[in-house]
C-alpha positions in Angstrom: -35.7 -34.3 -49.2 -33.9 -35.5 -51.9 -30.8 -38.1 -52.1 -28.9 -36.4 -54.1 -26.0 -33.8 -53.0 -23.9 -31.6 -55.0 -19.9 -32.0 -53.8 -17.7 -28.7 -54.0 -14.5 -28.7 -53.7 -11.0 -26.3 -55.3 -7.3 -26.9 -56.5 -4.8 -24.8 -57.5 -5.0 -25.4 -61.7 -7.4 -25.8 -63.9 -5.5 -29.0 -65.2 -5.9 -30.5 -61.4 -9.9 -29.6 -61.2 -10.5 -31.3 -64.5 -8.5 -34.5 -63.3 -10.5 -34.5 -60.0 -13.4 -34.1 -62.3 -12.7 -36.8 -64.8 -11.3 -39.4 -62.2 -15.0 -38.7 -59.8 -17.0 -39.5 -62.7 -15.1 -42.5 -64.3 -15.1 -44.2 -61.1 -19.5 -43.7 -61.0 -18.7 -41.8 -58.1 -20.4 -39.0 -59.5 -23.0 -38.6 -62.1 -21.4 -35.3 -63.2 -18.7 -32.6 -62.7 -18.0 -29.0 -63.4 -15.1 -27.3 -63.8 -15.3 -23.6 -63.5 -12.3 -20.6 -62.8 -10.5 -19.3 -62.0 -12.3 -17.8 -59.2 -10.9 -15.2 -56.6 -10.5 -16.7 -53.3 -10.0 -15.3 -49.6 -8.9 -18.1 -47.1 -7.2 -18.5 -43.4 -4.5 -21.5 -43.7 -2.4 -22.5 -40.8 -3.1 -19.4 -38.8 -2.0 -17.1 -42.0 -4.5 -14.9 -44.4 -4.1 -15.5 -47.9 -5.9 -14.5 -51.2 -5.7 -16.0 -54.6 -7.1 -18.0 -57.4 -8.7 -21.5 -57.4 -10.5 -23.9 -59.8 -14.2 -25.0 -58.7 -15.2 -28.2 -59.1 -18.8 -29.1 -58.4 -19.9 -33.3 -58.6 -23.5 -34.2 -58.3 -24.0 -37.4 -56.2 -25.8 -39.6 -54.1 -26.3 -39.0 -50.5 -25.2 -42.6 -50.2 -22.4 -42.5 -52.0 -21.0 -39.4 -50.7 -18.4 -41.0 -48.3 -16.9 -42.9 -51.3 -16.6 -39.6 -53.4 -15.0 -37.6 -50.6 -12.2 -40.3 -49.8 -11.7 -40.2 -53.4 -11.3 -36.4 -53.6 -8.9 -36.5 -50.4 -6.9 -39.6 -52.1 -6.3 -37.7 -55.3 -6.5 -34.0 -54.0 -3.1 -32.2 -54.0 -3.6 -30.6 -50.8 -2.8 -32.5 -47.5 -6.1 -31.0 -46.1 -8.6 -29.6 -49.1 -11.9 -28.3 -48.6 -14.5 -30.8 -49.1 -18.3 -29.2 -48.7 -21.6 -31.5 -49.7 -25.4 -29.8 -49.8 -28.3 -31.6 -50.6 -30.3 -30.9 -53.7 -34.0 -30.0 -52.7 -35.0 -28.5 -56.5 -33.8 -29.2 -60.2 -34.6 -28.3 -63.5 -38.0 -30.3 -64.9 -36.5 -32.4 -67.3 -34.2 -35.1 -67.2 -31.4 -36.1 -69.9 -31.2 -39.5 -70.8 -28.0 -40.0 -68.6 -29.6 -39.0 -65.6 -32.4 -41.3 -66.2 -29.3 -44.0 -67.1 -27.3 -43.0 -63.7 -31.0 -42.9 -61.7 -31.5 -46.4 -63.0 -28.3 -47.6 -62.4 -27.5 -46.9 -58.7 -28.1 -49.6 -56.1 -31.0 -47.7 -54.1 -34.2 -47.0 -55.6 -34.3 -43.3 -57.0 -37.8 -41.5 -58.3 -37.0 -38.6 -60.2 -39.4 -35.8 -60.0 -39.5 -32.9 -62.1 -39.4 -29.3 -60.4 -42.8 -28.7 -60.6 -43.8 -32.1 -59.2 -41.5 -31.7 -56.5 -42.8 -27.9 -55.7 -46.3 -29.1 -55.9 -45.7 -32.4 -53.6 -43.9 -30.1 -50.9 -46.6 -27.2 -50.9 -49.1 -30.3 -50.4 -47.5 -32.0 -47.7 -46.0 -29.1 -46.1 -42.3 -30.1 -46.4 -40.0 -27.3 -46.7 -42.5 -24.6 -47.0 -43.7 -21.8 -44.6 -47.2 -20.3 -44.7 -46.5 -16.6 -45.4 -50.3 -15.4 -45.9 -53.7 -17.1 -46.1 -56.4 -15.9 -47.8 -60.1 -16.5 -47.3 -62.0 -17.4 -50.5 -65.8 -16.2 -50.1 -69.0 -17.0 -52.2 -71.8 -14.0 -52.7 -74.9 -16.0 -50.1 -77.6 -15.2 -52.6 -80.1 -16.5 -50.1 -79.2 -13.0 -47.9 -80.7 -11.3 -51.0 -83.9 -12.7 -51.3 
């Protein structure tokens, strides 16, 4: 399992979303952040069903840094109880940007960058995060049988 997580939240405007993204990255609580929107949303709030549009913010950080990032987002977010979720990343692109390599070297814990192909090989080799669906027998012709 990786130590990298993606954190998502949403806001009511693109400007607010961009401000949250920029403040988290500038504070070095996230390596990167993307803003997208508007996105359609359906939700329950204080017992009432609602629909509307929001701007989504997705940030990439480490599991160790997540508590500080969450606290930062709660402090900076205009909503009193924003949804903030984190999911672990189990695979990623096969090449790393210079910025990703620099960030991995700057964090306080040891980070080993493994590309997607190598990560998949390790998962299969060690049986982590995979399930056997089918097993095939590979056979050779027994040439002694025909003598």
